[in-house]
C-alpha positions, 0 to 999 in steps of 0.5 A, spaced: 038 604 533 042 609 530 047 614 534 047 621 532 051 627 535 047 633 536 050 640 536 047 645 539 050 651 543 045 652 549 045 646 553 038 646 556 035 647 549 040 641 547 037 636 552 030 638 550 032 636 543 036 630 545 029 628 548 025 628 542 031 624 538 031 619 543 023 618 543 024 617 535 029 611 537 036 614 536 042 614 541 044 621 542 050 624 544 051 631 545 057 635 549 061 641 549 065 641 543 073 643 544 079 641 540 079 634 543 072 632 542 072 634 535 079 630 534 075 624 537 069 625 533 073 625 527 077 618 529 070 615 531 064 618 528 057 617 529 052 615 524 050 622 523 051 629 525 045 633 527 047 641 527 042 646 530 042 652 526 037 656 531 043 659 535 050 661 532 048 658 525 055 660 522 059 656 527 054 650 525 056 651 518 063 652 519 063 645 523 059 642 517 065 644 512 070 642 517 067 635 518 067 634 510 074 636 510 076 629 513 076 622 510 072 619 516 067 624 517 066 626 509 060 620 508 057 622 515 050 625 514 049 632 516 042 634 518 041 641 519 035 643 524 032 650 526 034 657 524 032 661 518 029 658 512 
């Protein structure tokens, strides 16, 4: 079972998407992102990030770029879901 961190900007929708990921056999973490949480994720990254682009896609892309700037998160897979093709 892999640990994924779900990034979504609407809590109710995030819970539903987390339920789907859990049904697929993943351990899912999601909570409100702030500077301390980002620091924590950079120090102890999950096995993958799932970033939902259906709401605030520019912020999701910015976060992905942020994760690529740090050694500990540079190699962590990032999966984009939702949003415009």
